[in-house]
N, C-alpha and C positions, 0 to 999 in steps of 0.2 A: 154557278153554284156546284155543279157536278164535279168540275175540275178541282175546286177547293176541297171537296170531300175526298177525292182520290189522293190529293197531295197530303192531306192530313193523315190518311191511312198509311201512305208510304212512309211518312216521317215516323209514325208510331212503330212500324215494323223495323225500321233502322235502329231506333232507340232500344226496342226489345232485344234485337239481335246483339247490339253492343253490350247491354247489361249481361246477357247470357254468356257472352265470351269472357267478360270480366269474372263472372262467378265461376267459370270453369277453370280459371288459372290456378296453378299450384302455388302455395305459399308456405313459408317455413317460419317458425318462431325461434329467435335467437336467444339462447339461454347461456348463462355463465358456464364456463368449462367445469368449474368445481361442482356444479349441481349434479353431474353424472355420478359422483361418488357418494351422494347421500341416498340412503335406503328409504324408499317411499313407504315401506310397510312399517317403519319404526321412526318415531320422532327423534331428532337430534342424534341420529345414528348413521355412521358411514358404512358403505358397502364395498367389499373387496372380493373379486373373483379370481385374482391372480396375485403373484408376488409383487409385480409392478404396481398394481392397484393398492396393495397394502403400503408400499413405500409412498405412493402419492397421497394416500389418506393421511399418513403421519406428517408429511410435508405440509399438507393443507392445515392441519392443526397447529403446526409451528408458525405458519404465515399468519394465522389468526391469533397467535399468542395464547392459545387455549391451554389451560393448566390440566385439563382432563378431557377425555373423549372416549366414545364407544364405537367400535368397528365390528360389523358382522362379516365374517369371512366364510365364503362359499367355495366349494370345489378345491382347487389347488391351494388357496390361501388359508385353508383351515388348520394347517399344521402349526403347532407351537414353535417348531424350529424356524419356520419362515418368519414368524413374528419376531423372534430373537434376532435373526439376520437383518430384517428390515429396520428394526430399531437401531442396530449397530450402524447400518449404512447411513441412516438419517443423522445420527449423532456424530459420526466421525467423517463422513465423506461428502455430505452436502454443505454448501456454503452457509445457509441460514442455520441449519442444525448445529454445525460445528462452532459457530460463533455465539448463538443465542442460548443453547441448551447447556445446562449443567449435568442433567441426567434424565433418563427415561426409565420408568418402571411400568410393568404391565402385569395383568392376570388374564388367563384364558379359561373359558368355561364352555364345555361341549354342549351342543344342543341338537335338536332334530333337524338334520340337513345342513347345519351351519354351526360355527363356534363364535362366541362373543369374546372380544378382546377389549378390556378396559385399560386405558392408558393414563398415566399420570406423568406430567412433565414439569421439571424445575428449570427456571430460566436464570440467566445471569442478572444480577441487580445493577451492575455497572455497564451493561451493554447499551450502545447507542442505537438510534433509529437508523436502520440500514437504508430505508427509502430516502432519508434526507441527507445521506452522506454525499460528499463531493466525489464525482467520478473522475478518475485520472486516466490519462492515455499512455503515459510512459513513466519510467523511473525518475527522470529529471523533474517532472511535476511533483513527485513525492519529495524530492530534495527541497524544492522551493516551499512546499507546504510544511515540511519538517523544520526548516530554518525559521519560519514564522512562528511555529509552535514553541521552539526554543526561546525565541526572543520574548514571547509573551508568557513564558514560564508555565506552560501547560504540563501536566503530569503524563499525558499520553496523547497519541495521535492515531486515529483509525481512518483508513482510506479504502476506497473501493475502486478497482480498476475496471475498465471497460472490457477487458479480456483477461484470461488467466495469465498472470505475470510469473516468470521463472523466479525461483527463490534466489539464485545467485545474482540476478540483476538487482533485486531489492536489497540484499545484504551488501553488495558492493556500493550501492548508492548511499546507504546509511553510513557505512564506514568512511566513505569519502568525505561526507559532510562532517563527521567527527574529527577527522584529520585536519580539515580546513579550519574548524573552530579552534582546535588545539594550536595550529600555526598562528592564527590571529592572536590568541592569548599569549603565546610565547613572544611574539614581536612587541606586543604592548608591554610585557614585563621587561624586556630588554631596554625599551625606551625609558621606562621609569628608573631602571638601575644604572643607566649610562651616566658617567661623571660629567659635571658641568664643564664647559670649555674654560681653559686657563685665561686669566686676565692679563692680556698683553698690553702694557702701557707704552705708547710710542715715545721714542727718544727725542729729546729737545735738539733741534737742528743746530743751535748755537753752542751746545755743550761739546767741548773738544773730545775727539775720539782718541783713546790711547794708541800708542804706536803699535803695540802688540796686536791689538784688535784690528787696526787698520791693515796691518800686514796680512792677517788671516782673511779679511774680507777681500783683499786684492789677489789672494791666491799666492802671495810671496812665501817662500820657504828659505830657511837658513841652510847653509851647507851641511850642518850637522843633521838637519831634518830632511834633507833631500832624499827621495826614495832611490833605492838601488835599482839599477837597470836590470830588467828581467829578460832582455832580448838575448837569445842564444842562437848560435849558428849551427847547432847540431842537427843532424838529419835523423828521421825515424821517430820523432817525437809526435805523440798523438795530439790532435787539436783539443782545445778546451771543450768539454761536454756542455751542452745547453742546460740551463737550470731546470730542474724537475719541478713541474707544477703539481702541487698536491690537490687532488679532487676533494672538495668539501664533503664531509660525511653527511648522509641524509639524517634528518632529525628523527629521533625515536620518541614516539608518543605512547602514552598509556593505552591499553586496550579499550575498545569502546564499551562502556558500561550499559548501553541501552539494550533492552531485550526486544527482539522482533518475533512476533507470533504470526503464523499463517493460518488462514481458514479457507478451505480445509488444510490440514497439515500434510501437504503433498509437495511434489516437485514444482508444481504450479499452483497458484492460489489467486482467488478473486478479492479477498479481503486481507488487509495487512494491518496489524496493530503494533505500534512502537511504544514501549514503556520508557519514558524519559527520566524516570527516577533512578538514582544510583542504587546498587544492591544494599547499601547501608540504610538508605531512606525507604526502600520498598518494604 
């Protein structure tokens, strides 16, 4: 009985020490990264303490497709000039802002220790959902997707690359497809305009062949028609020059009427939009 009591007491000590060790462990709460930009002292208000915070706050509003927002700027972010620069950077240099936004307007109001910026954003009505766009890995993938869009008579094609694609690679790929389609159309037109083959009726084997025709077929010639000999025994005469083979001229196609837009409009871009309408139709 005494042993059982001591065993129960030892087990109780172990359990208590285990629980204590669990309670003493550190733990952390995982919160969304965007939560750090919201001001806890004001509802539905973002907080910016630096220029980069101000840019990130505007980008957060764009990601949420918010048409308006309020940002409290503290310290270095309180200047109106920084608000203007941040709005321009988001509108022209970011991928989402350059593609989705038409314009950004704002107003600044100075307060005690901070300034309040109220932002209004206007978005494109014809913009596609960036999250659902097909992600491409190279320019050849763009050509394949663009060929399908032309076949299905789409008005535009918007694609997203997995990395910033150089402009010259995209432009070269689009123009190469245009030349390819022009070449296929030219070949089809030549096939339609080619004259039909002449109807050659075979000659009846029993029909006598005229003597003149028989002589021509056998290669016979009359003395009057015999060619003059061109052999000469003179020295110093140049040998006959080989025939000159003319190189076929490369086909000339009309310039590509498709309009290519890059987002952002830099030397490299992540989003590419190709307008397949001709200038007369656009």
